[in-house]
C-alpha positions as CSV (number, residue, x, y, z in Angstrom):
1,M,91.6,94.4,27.0
2,R,94.8,92.9,25.6
3,P,96.9,92.9,22.8
4,R,97.2,89.2,20.7
5,K,100.6,87.2,21.1
6,T,101.9,85.2,18.8
7,R,101.6,81.7,20.4
8,S,103.3,78.2,20.4
9,G,101.6,75.3,19.5
10,P,101.8,71.8,21.2
11,S,105.2,70.9,19.6
12,G,106.4,74.2,20.8
13,G,106.7,76.3,17.5
14,P,105.6,79.8,16.5
15,V,101.6,80.2,15.4
16,S,100.8,82.5,13.2
17,L,97.4,84.6,14.4
18,D,96.2,83.3,10.4
19,S,96.5,79.7,12.2
20,V,94.6,80.6,15.2
21,R,91.9,81.9,13.7
22,D,91.4,78.9,12.0
23,A,92.0,76.6,14.7
24,A,89.3,78.7,16.3
25,K,86.7,78.3,13.7
26,A,87.6,74.5,13.4
27,G,86.8,74.0,16.8
28,A,83.4,75.9,17.0
29,E,81.0,73.3,17.2
30,G,82.8,71.1,19.8
31,S,86.2,70.6,21.9
32,R,88.3,69.0,19.4
33,S,90.3,72.4,19.3
34,Q,93.4,72.5,20.8
35,V,94.0,76.6,21.4
36,R,94.1,76.9,24.5
37,K,92.9,80.2,26.1
38,S,94.6,82.9,28.2
39,F,94.5,86.5,28.5
40,Y,96.8,88.8,29.2
41,T,96.2,93.0,30.2
42,N,99.4,94.3,30.2
43,L,99.9,96.6,26.8
44,P,102.7,98.0,25.7
45,G,103.1,101.8,27.1
46,K,103.5,103.6,24.2
47,C,100.2,101.9,23.0
48,V,98.4,102.9,26.1
49,D,99.2,106.5,25.2
50,E,98.3,106.2,22.1
51,I,94.9,104.5,22.8
52,G,94.1,107.2,25.0
53,M,94.6,110.0,22.3
54,Y,93.0,108.1,20.0
55,I,89.9,107.6,21.7
56,G,89.9,111.1,23.3
57,K,89.8,112.1,19.2
58,L,86.5,109.7,18.5
59,T,84.4,110.0,21.5
60,D,83.1,112.6,24.1
61,L,85.4,111.2,27.1
62,K,86.7,114.4,28.5
63,F,89.8,114.6,31.2
64,D,88.8,113.4,35.2
65,S,91.5,113.2,36.9
66,S,95.3,111.3,37.6
67,K,96.4,109.4,41.1
68,K,99.2,107.3,42.6
69,H,97.6,105.0,44.5
70,Y,99.7,102.4,46.6
71,H,97.6,99.0,48.2
72,V,98.8,97.1,51.0
73,K,97.3,93.3,51.1
74,V,97.0,91.8,54.4
75,F,96.2,88.9,55.3
76,D,94.2,88.1,58.8
77,K,94.5,84.4,59.6
78,Q,91.2,84.7,61.6
79,R,89.5,85.3,58.3
80,S,91.7,82.6,55.8
81,D,89.4,83.2,53.5
82,T,89.2,86.5,52.6
83,T,92.1,89.6,52.2
84,M,92.1,93.0,53.1
85,S,93.6,95.7,50.5
86,C,94.4,99.4,52.5
87,K,94.0,101.7,49.6
88,C,96.8,104.4,50.1
89,T,98.1,107.7,49.6
90,V,101.7,108.8,50.2
91,Q,101.6,112.4,52.8
92,E,104.1,115.2,52.6
93,D,106.3,113.3,54.9
94,G,106.5,110.4,53.3
95,K,104.7,108.5,55.5
96,L,101.4,106.1,53.8
97,V,97.7,107.0,55.0
98,I,95.0,104.8,54.3
99,H,92.2,105.8,51.8
100,K,90.0,102.8,52.7
101,V,90.2,98.9,53.4
102,E,88.7,96.7,51.2
103,L,87.8,93.3,51.1
104,N,88.9,91.1,48.1
105,Q,86.0,91.8,45.0
106,I,84.1,89.2,44.4
107,R,83.8,88.2,40.3
108,Q,80.1,87.0,39.7
109,L,80.7,87.1,36.0
110,V,83.8,86.9,33.7
111,E,83.9,87.2,30.0
112,D,86.8,86.5,27.8
113,I,86.1,87.8,24.5
114,S,88.1,86.5,21.5
115,C,87.8,89.1,18.9
116,L,89.3,87.2,16.0
117,S,89.3,90.2,13.5
118,K,91.1,92.6,15.7
119,D,94.6,93.4,17.2
120,F,93.3,93.4,20.6
121,D,91.1,91.0,22.9
122,L,87.9,92.1,25.3
123,R,87.3,90.9,28.8
124,L,84.3,91.6,29.9
125,M,83.8,91.0,34.0
126,L,80.8,92.0,36.7
127,R,82.7,92.8,40.1
128,T,81.4,93.4,43.6
129,K,84.1,96.1,46.1
130,R,83.2,95.3,49.5
131,I,84.5,98.6,51.4
132,L,85.0,97.6,55.1
133,K,83.6,100.3,57.2
134,N,83.0,99.2,61.4
135,I,86.6,97.1,61.6
136,D,87.2,95.7,64.9
137,P,89.9,98.1,66.5
138,E,92.6,95.2,66.8
139,V,92.3,94.9,63.0
140,E,92.6,98.6,62.9
141,N,95.5,98.8,64.5
142,A,96.9,96.2,63.0
143,I,97.1,97.4,59.8
144,K,97.9,101.2,60.6
145,S,100.7,99.5,62.1
146,L,101.6,97.7,58.9
147,V,101.2,100.4,56.8
148,S,102.6,102.9,58.5
149,S,105.9,101.0,58.8
150,A,106.0,101.1,55.1
151,I,109.0,102.7,53.1
152,V,107.9,104.2,49.9
153,D,111.1,103.1,47.8
154,P,110.2,103.0,43.7
155,D,113.4,100.5,43.6
156,A,111.3,98.2,45.3
157,K,108.9,95.9,43.9
158,G,105.6,97.1,44.1
159,G,107.1,100.2,45.4
160,L,107.0,99.3,48.6
161,K,109.7,97.5,51.2
162,W,109.6,96.6,55.1
163,P,112.2,97.2,58.0
164,L,113.0,93.3,58.8
165,G,110.6,91.8,60.8
166,N,107.7,94.4,60.3
167,E,105.9,92.3,57.9
168,S,103.8,90.7,60.3
169,I,102.0,91.4,63.3
170,G,102.2,88.3,66.0
171,E,100.6,85.2,64.3
172,R,98.1,86.6,63.3
173,F,98.4,89.7,60.5
174,S,100.8,89.7,57.5
175,I,101.9,91.6,54.5
176,V,100.7,89.4,51.6
177,G,101.3,91.6,48.4
178,V,101.9,95.3,47.4
179,W,100.5,97.5,44.3
180,H,101.9,100.8,42.7
181,T,99.4,101.8,40.3
182,S,99.1,105.5,38.5
183,Y,96.5,106.3,36.5
184,S,94.7,108.7,34.1
185,A,90.6,108.8,34.2
186,F,88.7,109.8,31.4
187,R,84.7,109.9,31.3
188,N,81.1,110.5,30.2
189,K,77.9,110.4,31.9
190,T,77.9,106.4,31.6
191,L,81.5,105.8,31.0
192,R,84.8,105.6,32.5
193,L,87.9,105.2,30.7
194,K,91.4,104.4,32.7
195,L,94.6,103.9,31.3
196,R,96.6,102.5,34.2
197,C,100.3,100.9,34.9
198,A,100.5,98.7,37.9
199,D,103.3,97.6,39.1
200,R,102.0,94.6,41.4
201,F,104.2,92.0,43.6
202,D,103.3,88.9,45.9
203,H,105.1,87.9,48.7
204,R,103.6,84.8,49.2
205,S,105.2,83.4,46.0
206,S,107.8,86.4,45.5
207,T,106.6,87.1,42.0
208,G,105.5,90.4,40.6
209,E,104.9,92.1,37.0
210,I,104.3,95.5,35.7
211,S,101.4,96.1,33.4
212,N,100.0,99.0,31.3
213,E,95.6,98.2,31.3
214,V,93.4,100.3,29.2
215,T,90.0,99.5,31.5
216,F,86.2,100.5,30.9
217,K,83.8,101.3,33.8
218,L,80.2,101.3,32.8
219,T,79.2,103.8,35.3
220,G,75.7,104.4,34.4
221,I,75.0,100.5,34.7
222,S,76.9,100.5,37.6
223,E,74.9,103.4,39.5
224,R,71.5,101.9,38.1
225,L,72.2,98.4,39.9
226,Q,73.7,100.3,43.3
227,H,70.5,102.4,43.1
228,D,67.9,100.3,42.5
229,D,67.6,96.4,44.7
230,S,65.1,95.0,42.3
231,V,67.7,95.0,39.3
232,S,70.4,92.6,41.1
233,L,67.0,90.0,41.3
234,I,65.9,90.6,37.9
235,I,68.2,91.2,36.2
236,Y,68.3,88.0,34.2
237,Q,64.9,87.7,33.5
238,D,63.4,88.3,30.0
239,G,61.0,90.5,29.2
240,N,61.0,93.1,32.0
241,E,61.4,96.6,31.3
242,E,64.5,97.5,33.5
243,V,66.6,94.6,32.2
244,D,65.9,95.8,28.3
245,T,67.0,99.1,29.7
246,L,70.3,97.8,31.2
247,K,71.2,95.6,28.0
248,G,70.3,98.4,26.1
249,M,73.2,100.3,28.0
250,L,75.3,97.3,27.8
251,D,75.0,97.2,23.9
252,S,75.9,100.7,23.4
253,A,78.8,100.5,25.4
254,V,80.3,97.5,23.7
255,Q,79.5,98.7,20.8
256,M,81.2,102.2,21.5
257,I,84.6,100.3,22.7
258,W,84.6,97.4,19.5
259,D,84.3,100.9,17.4
260,T,87.1,102.8,18.7
261,V,89.3,101.0,21.3
262,L,89.4,97.8,19.3
263,S,89.6,99.7,16.0
264,Y,93.2,100.9,16.7
265,K,95.8,99.2,15.2
266,I,99.0,98.2,16.5
267,K,102.0,100.2,14.9
268,P,104.3,97.7,14.1
């Protein structure tokens, strides 16, 4: 999810929300519209807290957990097409300990939905996580060394810093990014809501951002896809009972989000 913002037109002047809606309608039948689509997931922190309370009153979602994690992004020159993400927690001695290691996620589907009558837009995404379990000893030793040398620093971008010269191992392994995330999660049998603050820093471009995000994980659909291999093979076939069930679950989830979160009005 992301809030609507005032945009700039081709001349650089401000564009009102009404003019964006009119331009979107004018370009619906072709590519003549000059509207350029972008998607920013950052929400005002106060807005996120209010949305959490607002959703709690209108749904059966119950508090699940509140956690903080550090994500250390490691690049291996011998696997130049992927990045390893080490999800870590802080021990009592202040050192990081690795919880799990993932490869960069695969996004099979990303659909940005402009909700012109609402204060927010919606992104629908289907993605796959790839957790590394059988790690080569050389790779395992390298990532453990990089993570253990990290220093937790609230003033550092991404929440972590390294002593000079410790951001890489030889010519093969190097730190390319860090995240510090804190979130509160709420759930029911089929949905998981996450209100998250993420402090991200990219070491390669020396750029970072802090964003507040509201996301729903469709756990009911996710579990069904994971436990039934046949679903992934037939998901695009019409008239299939399993596909119809999944479509119904998706329709129900999106309708709930539309009626609750997207109906929230941002206070001036």
